[in-house]
N, C-alpha and C positions, 0 to 999 in steps of 0.2 A: 569673301564670296557673298556673304550675306547681304553686305552694302550694296554690291552691284546688282544683285538680284532685286532688291528693293527698288532700284531706280529703273530697271527694265520694266517692272511692273507700273511705276509711277509714270513713265513716258508712254506706255501703252494705254494706260488709263485715260490719259489726256483726250486722246481720240474718241474714247467711249463716252465721257460725260463732262469733260473739262474740270472736274473736282476730284480731288483725292484725299479723302479724309480719313482719319484714324477712326477705329472703331472704339466704343465705350462699353464697358461691362455694365450690365443693366441692374446688377445688384447694387451698384453705387448710386442709389437714387434715394431722394427725400420726398415724402409726403406733404403735399401743400393743401389738398382740398379734395372733395368729392365732385364728380361732374354729374350734371342734370341732363345735359344734352350732348350727343356727340354728332358732329357734322362733318362730313367728307366732301372734299373738293378735288376736281382734277386741275391742273395748272399747265398752262401752254406757254412757252418762253421762247423768245427769239434771242439766241445768244450772239449771232453775228448780224449786225445791222446792215452789212453789205450783202447778205444772203437772207432776206426776209421770208422767203418760201421755205426755208429750212427751220422747222420749228421742232423743239423738243417737249417732252410731257413729263410731269410729275405729279405726286398726289399728296395733299395735306389732310390733317385730321384737326378739327377744332373742337376741343372739350370745353365745354361752358358749365361752370359752377355758380354758386350763388353770389360771390364776390369777385371772382377772377375767372379768366379763361386762358387756355394754352393752346396755341397752333403751332404743331410740329410736322415735320416731313415723315410720312408713312414708310418711305424707302430706307430712310436713315434708321428708322425704328427696327425695321427687318434686318438691316444690316448689323446692327448692335445686337439684335437677338441671335443671329447666326454666330456672331463672335462670341457672345455669352455661353452658348451652347457647346462651341468647340473649346473654350477654356474649362468649362465644367468636366468635359470628357478627357481633359489632359492633352489636347493637342497643341503643337506650337504654331501651326499655321493658321491663318483665318481667310475667309473669302474676301474678295474685292467688292467694293460698293459699285453697284451698276444702276443706271437710271436716276441719279440724283442730280437735279438741276437748280434746286431751290433750298439751299442749305440754312436758311433762317428759321428760328424758332421765336415766337413772340408771346410773352406772358403779359396779359392785360390786367392790372390791379386797379379795379373800378373805384373803390372808396378813396384811394390815394390819387386817382387819375393819372396812373404811372404805367409806362410800358417798360418791360425788361426784355431786350432782344439779345439772343444767343446766335451767334454766327459760327457754323462750322468751318473753320479756316482750312485751306489746302495743306496737308501733310502735317497739321497741328491739331490741337484739341479745339477749345470754344473761345471765341472773344465774345465779351458780354458788355453791354452798355445800357444805361438807363435814360429815358426822356419822359417828358410829360406826354400824355394822351394828345395827338394832334388836335388842333382845332380845324377841323375838316372843312367847314364853310360849305356844307353842301347846298346846291341849288335844286330846288324839287322841280320837277317837269311834269307835263299832263300826260305823258304816255304811259301805257301799261302793256304787259305781255304775261304770258303764262309759263312758269318753269316748275317742273315736278307737280304740276297740278294745283300750284299756288299762284294767286294773282299778284303780280310784282308791279311796284311803281318805279319810275325813273328818276335818278338823281345824279348830278354832275359836280366835279369839283376839280380844281388844279391844286396838285400837290407835289412839291419838290421835283419840278420839271415835267411832270406828265399830267395830261388831262384826263380824269378818270370818269367813266360812266358806271354806275352801280344800278342794280336792280334788286329792290328789297320787297319783302312781303310783310304786311302788318298782320297776316294771319299766323305769323309766328313772332310773337312779341318779345324778341330777343335783339338788343341794340348792339349786335356784334357782326363779325364777318371774318374772312379769312385775313392772314397776315396782320397788318396794323389797322385794317379798316373796321370802323365801327361808327356809331353816333346818328344812325338813322332809326326811324320809329318801327323797326322790323329787322328781321335777320336778312343779311346781304346774301342773295343766292347765286348772283353773277356780278364780276366787276372786271372791267377791261380799260386798258389806256386807248387813247384815239388812234394809235399806230398799230394796235393789237400786238404789241411786243410781249405783254404780259396780260394774260386772261385767266380768271379763276371762275370756275364754274361748279355749283353744288350738284354732288351726285346722290347724296341721301341725307335726311334728317332723322335722327332717332333719339329715344329717351335713353339715357345711359345707366338708370337705375343705381346711381350712387358709386360708379366705379372710380377708383382713386385716380387722381391727377398727380402726378410726381415730376420732379425735375432731377437733373444729375447734381451729384455732390459737389460742394463748392470748389473743391480742388481741381476741377476739371476747367474751370473758367480763368480767363485772365481779363482783368478789368481794362477797359479802354473807353474811347468815345466814338460816336458815330463817324465824326470826321477823321479821326485817326484810323479807324478801321478801313474807311473807303480809300483813303490815301494808300494805305499799305495795299490793299487788293489792286488798286490800279498799277502800282509799282509791280507786283507779282505777275499780272497779267501781260504786262508790257515786255517783260523778259522772264519767261519760266525757267530758262537754263540758269540764269543768274541766281534765282531764288533757290533751286535745287542744289547749287554750288554752296550757298550760304548754309543751307541745312546740312550739307555734307562736308563741312570744313573747307570749303574752297576747291572741292574737286567734284568731277561729274564725269561718269563714264557711261557710255551706251553699249549695248550688246547687238550684234548682227549674227543671225542664225542662218548657216549654209544648209545646203540640201540634205546633209546627213545629220541635221539636228545639232550640230556643234556650235557653241556660242563663242565668238571673238569680241572681247572688249577693247575699246578704244576711247581715249580721252577726248572729250569734246573741246574745241579750241575756245579760248576765252573771247574771240571776236565773233562766235557764233551765237546768234540770239534766237529764241523761240517766243514769237508772240501769239497769244491766245485771244481770239475775239472776246470782248468784254462789254456787256450791256447791262449795267446794274439797274436795279428796279427804282432807285433813287438817282436822279441826276443832278440834283442840287444839294 
């Protein structure tokens, strides 16, 4: 019964946010530095390119230290916090993550010019890969605008299949931004691709007074490459039912609830597929 219940939840959850992650116990963390600034961003995402008017939103936190920064999903952190509280209280159940549409955490290690990317995979823990900080090749533009009271300058670049426009402020001398974005002479307060499929907008900038920057313990991570991760994600979203069968030893049952609340389970035929719209931030 436990397995069947799990898949009822998983299938329902697809319609909520297209992502179904496992929670992580927050005590299993490692200290890596102290933050000097904490920046909050809202994120707008188009999951389905055939329905561009239907956008979803999410929230990121960028913690900036002296030699590194960490950008993570605020909703996933709250999800993990709720799970941790449930475990500490001795509960066997935990809440479902809701409103999670951007499952990547990015660590920028500036002395080594290295990125560490942690991607929360559907129904798994975390895939991790490393790469060099991208050579963004920003093209400076003459336009300016005001964001949160700061004068911002415009810059553009093409990166892995998308044309990005960034607005940065030299009034905040931090060469960083949300996700992998960095390399401009000021903090990036807004960045968006030319189709508005991904849009990051700064909501607040505040000094963090040395609060700890932490990451999850190493046993949560599975090492991979960026190419391998995207290949697997493409396969998962092209046939979600096949992926759930793989996780459940080749079987998949779904439940149908009648007007009296009784649930009847039935096996999903092998020839039935479930495709989920997939629009990754990196297209190349």
